[in-house]
C-alpha positions in Angstrom: 30.3 -16.9 113.0 30.8 -14.9 109.8 30.3 -18.0 107.6 27.3 -19.0 109.7 25.7 -15.6 109.0 26.5 -15.9 105.3 24.8 -19.3 105.1 21.8 -18.0 107.1 21.4 -14.9 105.1 22.0 -16.6 101.7 22.2 -15.2 98.2 19.3 -13.6 96.4 18.6 -15.3 93.0 16.6 -14.0 90.0 14.5 -17.2 89.8 12.5 -16.2 86.7 15.6 -15.3 84.7 17.3 -18.5 85.8 14.3 -20.6 84.6 14.3 -18.7 81.4 17.9 -19.6 80.8 17.2 -23.2 81.6 14.5 -23.3 78.9 16.8 -21.7 76.4 19.8 -24.0 77.1 17.5 -27.0 76.9 16.2 -25.9 73.5 19.6 -25.1 72.2 21.1 -28.4 73.5 18.2 -30.3 71.8 18.9 -28.7 68.5 22.6 -29.5 68.8 21.7 -33.1 69.7 19.6 -33.4 66.5 22.6 -32.0 64.5 24.9 -34.7 65.9 22.3 -37.4 65.1 22.0 -36.2 61.6 25.8 -35.8 61.0 26.5 -39.3 62.3 23.8 -41.0 60.2 21.7 -41.7 63.3 24.4 -43.6 65.1 24.7 -41.1 68.0 21.2 -40.3 69.4 22.4 -39.2 72.8 25.6 -37.1 73.0 26.1 -38.2 76.6 26.0 -41.9 75.7 29.7 -42.8 75.8 28.7 -46.2 74.4 27.1 -44.7 71.3 30.0 -42.3 70.8 32.6 -45.1 71.4 30.9 -47.5 69.0 30.7 -44.9 66.2 34.2 -43.6 66.6 36.1 -46.8 67.3 33.8 -49.5 65.9 34.7 -51.7 62.9 31.3 -52.2 61.4 29.9 -50.6 58.3 29.4 -46.8 58.8 31.6 -46.7 61.8 34.9 -44.7 61.8 37.4 -47.4 62.9 39.7 -45.1 64.7 42.3 -46.5 67.0 41.7 -45.7 70.8 44.3 -43.4 72.3 43.1 -43.5 75.9 41.1 -45.9 78.1 38.8 -45.2 81.0 40.4 -46.2 84.3 37.0 -47.3 85.6 35.8 -49.4 82.7 38.9 -50.0 80.6 36.8 -49.1 77.6 38.1 -46.6 75.0 37.6 -43.1 76.5 35.3 -40.6 74.8 36.1 -37.7 77.1 36.4 -34.1 75.8 40.2 -34.4 75.9 40.1 -37.4 73.6 37.4 -36.1 71.3 39.1 -32.7 70.9 41.9 -34.4 69.0 39.6 -35.1 66.2 38.1 -31.6 65.7 40.7 -30.6 63.1 40.3 -33.7 61.0 38.2 -33.6 57.8 34.9 -35.3 58.1 34.7 -34.9 61.9 32.7 -31.7 62.2 30.2 -33.6 64.3 32.8 -33.7 67.1 32.6 -30.0 67.7 28.8 -30.0 67.7 28.8 -32.9 70.2 31.2 -31.2 72.6 29.1 -28.1 72.4 25.9 -30.1 73.0 27.4 -31.7 76.1 28.4 -28.4 77.5 24.9 -26.8 76.9 22.9 -29.8 78.1 24.7 -29.9 81.4 23.7 -26.3 82.3 20.0 -26.6 82.9 20.0 -29.6 85.3 23.3 -29.0 87.1 23.3 -25.2 87.5 19.8 -23.8 86.7 17.3 -26.3 88.1 19.9 -27.4 90.7 20.0 -23.9 92.2 16.2 -23.3 91.8 15.4 -26.5 93.7 17.3 -25.2 96.8 15.7 -21.7 96.9 13.7 -20.7 99.9 10.3 -18.9 99.7 12.2 -15.5 99.3 14.3 -16.9 96.4 17.4 -17.0 98.5 20.0 -19.7 98.1 21.6 -20.9 101.3 24.8 -22.7 100.1 26.8 -24.6 102.8 30.3 -23.3 103.2 33.0 -25.7 104.5 36.5 -24.9 105.8 37.6 -28.5 105.9 36.7 -30.0 102.6 39.4 -28.7 100.3 43.0 -29.9 101.0 44.3 -26.4 100.1 42.3 -24.8 103.0 40.1 -22.8 100.6 36.4 -22.6 101.2 34.1 -25.1 99.5 30.5 -24.6 98.6 27.8 -27.2 98.3 24.0 -27.7 98.2 24.1 -25.9 95.8 27.7 -25.4 94.8 28.0 -21.8 93.7 31.7 -22.0 93.1 31.6 -24.4 90.1 29.3 -22.3 87.9 31.4 -22.0 84.7 32.9 -18.6 84.2 35.0 -19.0 81.0 31.9 -19.3 78.8 29.2 -16.8 78.1 26.5 -19.2 79.3 28.2 -19.6 82.7 28.4 -15.8 83.1 24.7 -15.5 82.3 23.9 -17.9 85.1 26.2 -16.0 87.5 24.3 -12.8 86.7 21.2 -14.4 88.1 22.7 -14.1 91.6 21.8 -10.5 92.5 22.1 -8.0 95.3 19.1 -7.3 97.6 17.4 -3.9 97.4 19.7 -1.3 98.9 22.7 -3.6 98.8 25.6 -4.3 96.5 27.5 -7.5 95.7 31.1 -7.3 96.8 33.9 -9.5 95.3 37.0 -9.8 97.5 40.1 -11.8 96.5 43.2 -12.6 98.5 45.0 -12.2 95.1 47.5 -15.1 94.9 48.2 -15.0 98.6 49.7 -18.6 98.5 52.1 -17.7 95.8 53.2 -14.6 97.6 53.9 -16.6 100.7 55.8 -19.1 98.5 57.9 -16.4 97.0 58.8 -15.1 100.4 59.5 -18.5 102.0 61.5 -19.8 99.0 63.3 -16.4 98.5 62.9 -17.0 94.8 64.3 -13.8 93.2 62.2 -14.0 90.0 58.9 -14.6 91.9 59.6 -11.8 94.3 60.6 -9.4 91.5 57.4 -10.2 89.6 55.2 -9.4 92.6 57.1 -6.3 93.7 57.0 -4.9 90.2 53.3 -5.6 89.7 53.8 -8.2 87.0 51.3 -11.0 86.4 53.0 -14.1 87.9 51.0 -16.6 85.7 52.0 -14.8 82.5 55.6 -14.6 83.7 55.6 -18.4 84.2 54.1 -18.9 80.8 56.8 -16.8 79.2 59.6 -18.7 81.0 58.2 -22.1 80.4 56.5 -21.8 77.0 57.8 -18.5 75.6 54.2 -17.4 75.2 52.2 -15.2 77.6 49.0 -16.5 75.9 49.7 -19.8 77.7 48.8 -18.0 81.0 46.3 -20.6 82.1 49.0 -23.4 81.7 51.3 -21.1 83.7 48.7 -20.8 86.4 48.3 -24.6 86.6 52.0 -25.0 87.0 52.3 -22.4 89.7 49.6 -23.8 91.9 50.2 -27.6 91.3 53.9 -27.1 92.2 53.0 -24.9 95.2 50.6 -27.6 96.5 53.1 -30.5 95.7 50.7 -32.1 93.2 53.7 -33.5 91.3 54.7 -33.8 87.6 51.8 -36.2 86.7 49.2 -33.5 87.2 
């Protein structure tokens, strides 16, 4: 019943601000696209064209870079041009176009996926009625779709700008509530792991503690977080 009321009531969205962001991202992405085209001598005209990027990076013809593929796509068996592969070239001389391309891909995804995607689902009162599912995620966490408000980026400034377009109704406030690592707390109790229990009881950050123990560096907190949750959910070493 609570989730049904949340879906029915919806979230108020600042539509005009969201559309303004979409225009800005489109313009910025277009400029970055032109930069990539210029830096690659016109060989990459569409940053989202894996074929163009693949031919320029791994091709053997004149003007192409003749790099050796390091990873292949599982779906097509062609050399991969994913962000993970391309990021390996960002520190090499003569590959400044790679950073521009990765940035362009990020920016150009925002208008269609997050800005216009949300606006297209608004009702006449500019409220977004996302669907909340309790049975989609294997972990048991809530999933959001049509539109998905959970996957709006939050580690980049642009994503935070989009999130700020979800606003409180007049006389109301937005409340953020978090179970705060409840799965790991249960895991610490059930496993009786002394280090985990000590970290929680003393108020330490469990992800930073894992980063220190595994990598000797608290700045690797995000990697520590991945380790904690993938092990907790039995994802296995491959992940």
